[in-house]
N, C-alpha and C positions, 0 to 999 in steps of 0.2 A: 524623413520623419521628424515631425513635429518637436520642442525643445518642450520640456514640460516642468521646468524647477520654479515653475507660478502653482504648480499644480500637488497636492496633496491629498493620497491614494489612501483606502483601507485594502488587503485579501483578507478574506475573509479563509481562514486553513491550513496550516503549516506542512502544508502533503506539500508532495512534487511539483505536483501543475503550481500552485502556491507562489515556492521559492523563485521557481523557476520566472515567473507571471512578475514576479517584488523583485529578483535582479536585475531585469530585464529592463524594466522603467526607473530603476535607482539609475543605471547606466543613460536613460536619457534626462535625469535630471531633475526627476521623480522623490520629492518625501511622504516616501513608501514604511507603514505599519502593519508589520502582518500581525491579524486575531485569532488567535490560536485557544481553542477551549480546552486542551489537554493539558498535561503534565511537560511536553516537551514537541518537537517536531519529531512530523515522518508518517503520519497519516496512516494508508494502508499499507506503509515499508518497514512494516514494526516489528521490530525486535524485545525481548522479555531474556530478563537475569532471574533465574530461577533456583535454587535449588542448590546450584554452583552451574549450571546450566545457563549457556549465550544461546537462545535460540529465534529462527527469525518466525515467526507462528503467522505473519501477514503474507508478503511476497515475500515466494521463498530462492529467488533469483532475480537476473533483468540481464537483457540482452542490449547490446550495443553494437545495433545494424547502423543507425542513425551516425552518418560523422560530425554532426555537430554536439549529441547529448555523448558521445562517446570523448570530444573532446573536452569538454567542458567536469566530464564524470575524472579523465587523465587526469588531467590537473589539477581538480578537486581532492581527490584519493591516491595518484601515485600508485606506488605498492600494493597496496594493503585493497586493491582492486583484483583479484583470485580468480581461476574458473574452474570451475567442477568439470574434471575429470570423468568421473562411472558417468555409466547412461541410463535415461530416460527409459523407462517400461513401456511400452504398452501392456493393454489389461491381457492381451494372449500371450508375453513375455519379447517380443520385439522390440530392437531398439529405435527410439524416435529420432529424428534426423537430430543434428548438433550442429549452429550454426555460432555456436557459442553460449553458454551460462558462464556469469558472473556473479561475486557476490560480494562483499562487504568484508575484511578480515573480520572487525570487530564488531559487526553483525549491522542488515542491511540498514536500516535507520542511522547509520550513520556515514552512509552516503548522503540521504536528506544535510544530515547539519552540514558536514562538511559543503555542500553546494551553497548554503544558507547561512558561511563565513559573513559578517559585512551587512548583513540584511536584521535591520528595529521586527525582533518578535514579541511578543506581549502573549504571552501565555497561560490556563485558565482563565479567558475572559468566555463569557458567553454574551455570545449576540444573540438578543430573540427575533429584533426585526430590524431590518436592514437599511432600509428609510431615513431614519430618523441617525444615521452614521453622515449623512450629508448638511453639506454645510449652507444646505436650503430650507433645513427643518432644521434649524439650530444644531446640527452635526461640527463635527473638525475635522474632515474629509469633502474636497470636492468630486471624486468618483469612488464606488465602493466594486469590489468586487467581488465573489464567492469565489473559492472552488469545492468548496461540498459536496456533497450526492447530490446531485439533482433532486431530488426526493424534499432534502432539506432544505435547498438551494431556494425554491419553489414558496418553501412556505415562508423562509428571511422575506423573499421578493413579495407574500401576498399574495401568494399565484394557486391557481390548480396544475398540482402539476401532471403531469401524462406520463403516461411508463411507467416501471416500474426495476428497481434497481432487481441485483439478484443476491440475495443472501446467502452464508456461508457458511456453518460453524466448524471450529480448529480447535484440534486438542491437542497437546503434545505431552507423550507415554513415554516414561523410562524406564528401562527393565533392567536386571543387575545384571554385567558379563559386555564384554566386549564382542562389538559382530556379530550379534548373535544373529542367528538362521542365515536369511539371502542376504543382507542388509548389504554385506562386504559385496557385493559384484553390482550392485548398484544402487544409485542415487535414489532415484524415484517411479513409483509408478504411478500411470498416467491412465485415468478409466472415467471419463466424465462420465459416461452412461450409469455408472453404477451407487449405490450406495457413498462410495467411500470411494470420489474424484481422485483423488490425490494424499499420495504421503512420501514420504521423503524421511531418510535419513541424515539425520544434523551429523553422524559420527565425520562424512566428510568433508566438512568444513573445519578442518587444524584447529585446535586450539578453544573450539567452543561445550565439547562436551566433555567431561569431569572423568579421570581414567576409571575403567571397570564398569561404563557404561554404558546402553547403548538407549539412545534416542531419534522415537520418530515422530514426524508432525502428521498429521491426516488434519484434510479437508471435507467435508463431506459433500453431496451430489447436491444441484438445488433440486428435486424431489423432496430429498429426503430432511434438507437444510430447511425447506419450508414448509414439511410437517412439524417435524421439532423445534421452530426457532424462539416460538417462547419457554421451552425445558430451561432450566437452571442452568448455569454453568457450569458446575459440579456434578452435572446427570453427563454432561455430554460426551469426556472420556470413556465412561461405559456404553455410551449406545454404538464408541463407534471401535473399541478395542477388539472385541472381535474379529472385525473386520479386517485391523487389522496385522493382527498376529495371524488368521489365516492368509495371505498374503505372503508375509514378511516368512512365514516361516518360526516365529517365534512361541517362547513355552508360555504358556501360560503363569507358572509359578514361577519365573522370574521377574514379571512384574511389580513393582515399585509403588510407583502414584501419578497420577492423571492431573493434568489439568484444561481447564478448560474456555473457551477465547468466542463469543459470538458476533460476529460479520453484517450487522444485520444490511446494511448495504455495498455487497462483497466487492461488485462488480457491473458492471450497465456491457448493454449490448451494443452502445458506440451509435450513430447515423441520428442522435435526436435534436432534432428539426425544431429549435429555438420560436417559441410564442412572443409577441412584443415585447420586451420587459419595461419596466419603471424610469421614466430617465435617471441619467447619473447611476444604475444599477444595471453590474453585464454578471454574465457564468465563464465561466471555463472551467474547464474538467472535463473527464475519462465518456463521460454520453456523448459527445461532441464526435471522439475519436474509436479508440478500444481500451481496457483496462488490460493493460503492462506498464511497469514503468516509465521506457521510454516516454510509449505514446503522456503520458501525464504531464512529462517535463517538455516535448515538444508545447503538448497545447498551451501550457502557460510562456513558453517561448517565444511564438509565433503572436499570441496576444500581447505579449511587452513590444515584438518587433512591431506591428502592423496597427495598435489601437492611436488614434488617432480623437483626440475631445472632439468635445460638440462643440 
């Protein structure tokens, strides 16, 4: 691998792909700065602290199948990595195979924060056009790597995006009472073809849910999400609540409150064939692989190991 000590590199996005790319390039000697538009890191590996609850409303869990990612996650998080014990069921009630579903004790965004230790991150920085960051255009960097979803990256690069990332409407629903309905028997129900593609009980993650409460996270299916994508976030819990209560046998009169979130670029089908990119600009993201936590990290890690400056 080339020594990168004379290279200054900007990484757009502080999700796992960006963190992994930044860490790997830093180890090769580059000066790397991550530019993140939000107030913290994590991307779609997101955790919400709300009404006394700690809720993973983005990626619900992650796998540790690849030994490189497993080693990095365990080194960064140690005993804070915990394994879900209850099953995930399909729409007919059968348990799905379990190769190990892991989560961070303090919220899955903490996985990203732990892996980002030692990396320079500038938060609340909005990049409108990537080319202007390059030194040859008067900027401060020799190369720019975008890990934003491909439709956003294409716009930053001045390109026409091919393909369409899949949106997802998400809701957090809080109910009064411990382990209501069928929540103790299963962690989640996965039914991709239905309007409620995924729903999971956060009570299975110790220390996350306030005493006397049952908390569900719901993710809508693709067709439903596309149909209702522009509805206000405050309406999303109401759109999904009935389906959640039916699946889990929850009493409607125990409902306390809900929180909605719109993931406009929730996941990609993967396998994107990149068009020619402008000199100095690079894309690393799940559109090249699959939309899993592990795959996002591997995309960034692999880029950092193999990239050669022009």
